[in-house]
C-alpha positions, 0 to 999 in steps of 0.5 A: 366577241373580240376578247374570246376570239383574243382567249381563243387565240391565245389558247389555240398558241399555248397548245401549240407551243406545250406540244414542245415547250420548255418549263414556263419561264418568270418575267419582270415587267418595266413601268415608266411614267410617259406624258399620258400616264404610266405605259408597260414599255418593257419586258425581261425574260429570264432564260436558263443559258446565256445568250448574245442574240435575239430577234424580236419577230421570234417573240408573242406577247398576250396581256391582260389586265383584271381589278378588283375596284370595277370592270374593264372593258373588253377592248382594254383588258386583254390583247395582244402587245406589238413587240417594236425591238429586243436585246440581250441584257441584264436581270435590271433590263440594262444591255450586255453583249451575253446575258442571261436576260433578253428584254423585249421593248412594247410599243406604247401610247396614248391610246393603247389602253392595253400597255397601261398598267394601272385603270382610272375608276371613276369612284376610285380613281386611278388604281394598278391592275392586275397586269399579266403577260404571256410570253411565246418565242416561236423558235424555241418554244419557250413560254414566260408567264411567272411575273416576278414584279416591276421594275419602276426606272424613275420611281425606284429613286424615289423613297415611297414610304413616307407617311404623316399623321396629323390629327385622328382623322388625317394620314397623308402617304407622301413620296420623296427623292434625295438630290445627288449632287448635296450641296450645303442647300438645296432647294425644295419642289413639291409636286401636288397631284390632280384630282384622279391621283388620290389616295394611299399610294405615292407611286399613282401622283408620280405616274398619273401624269409624270410628275416623276420627271422632277427627278429626272436629270435633264430637271435636276441639272437646273437646280443643280440637286433639288429635293423633290416632295409629292404629298398624296391627298385621300380624296381630293385637294378640293374637298370640304368635310361633305367631300365637295369640291368647292373650287375656292368657295368654301375651306377645303380640310386638307390645307391645314395638314397639308402645310404641316406635312411640308413643314415637317418635311422641311424640318427633318431635312435640314439641307433643304434652302428654306429661302428657295421651296417651290409649290405647284400642282396641276387642277385639284393640286393646283387649286391646294398651290395656289391655295397654299400660297394664300394662306402662306405668302411668304413661305414659298420662293414660288409657285408653278401652276397647271389647269388651275381649279381655283376659282377667280371670284372666290379670291378677294382683291384683299388676297390678289395684293396679299400674293402679288409679290410671289413669283408664279407662272401659270400654265393652261389651255385655252381648250380646257372644259374641265377648269375654264380659264375663263373662269380661274387663270384668266381672271386671276392673272389679269387681277395679279397684273392688275394689282402691280404684279412684277413677277408673274407669268402666264403660258397660254396654249391653244391646244395640248399635243404630243410633244413627242409627234411620236406616241400619238402621232403628228398632229395628235391632240390631248384632252385640253385639261392636260396642260401639265404635260408641257409643264412636267417637260419644262416647255413653257417658254412664253407669257401671256402675250406671246412673248418670251419670259426672260430672266436677267434679260434672257430667255428662260424655262419656266424650270430656268425660272423657278430655279432662280426664283429665291425669298427676299431676292 
């Protein structure tokens, strides 16, 4: 019923406008990553003439979302978008005093599915949808309904064309970022995505949970420039040969090929500092990050792991001894029902402590809140599995006992700490 009413309203509005409408115009979407995932937060409209004035209240925006991957619920497939701001811009959405483009700022949020260009399907994970807008200027009767594509401000700084063939059965896509501040040697940050971001489109891991933020100025400045490598698993990192998640009980089918990809990338980029290679991930990716540390404890300078999916019961005491010298910082939420902390991170951390690990830390949150107090609203709580919300924004600062983590006597955040880690130091 809601979808029918929306279609009727759109038809009536369009017909009314078409009585005096000018030729339809074109637009570009602006897609950015947020704590909960991707959002279409702006749309750039093309004009036939220059302008210096714009009023947000003059514009109405309707959205539709479709996917060949499966059905989308009516309340998520079409609806009106809220316009919360407008300004004159250039064709890339940058503010200008006079120009031939207008950028509308649209409301986004974790509960506004209509604002997302990505949809999660249980059988396929996260996929891009066919996202279309119809924009109407009530003052001029101009209509924009021709989609010319999208701009992804942070994603567009990545090279998205990486392909690595390991054997006849395994090919992996990957995205890379090269630092703008280039020294003789720069560290490498490796991010391994969660279970819903597999496939062959490396934009999905970067936007699925804001992993692109490792290329942001705020994090890059901590490392004084760092390479970022985001490999994408064709399925899920924890899958065995039967495509069943092992959680560490059996060997997965991806770690060997993934490590070959990492070594190949490092070899192809001689400016990477081999003593400062950091590996991290969330959930499935947290499992794989720890798996690589277990297999290659002398290769990585540090690990940073959120929502660890590796079961402690499948890690031997000998393995604990083998990695106790590797700096690792865990991040988890107590209410994580997906990767239950009492079965994963808590016993792993305590076993490392008992083995004498000197540089292993664990930030343990009660819940995962909207850190902005804006998009979800003050007190809004995300799924407890989403502890990477804190990680990607470099917020973890406390240890398991609640004390501040310190390095050289000074309190540090997780990225400050990681930037200081170096093999042999």
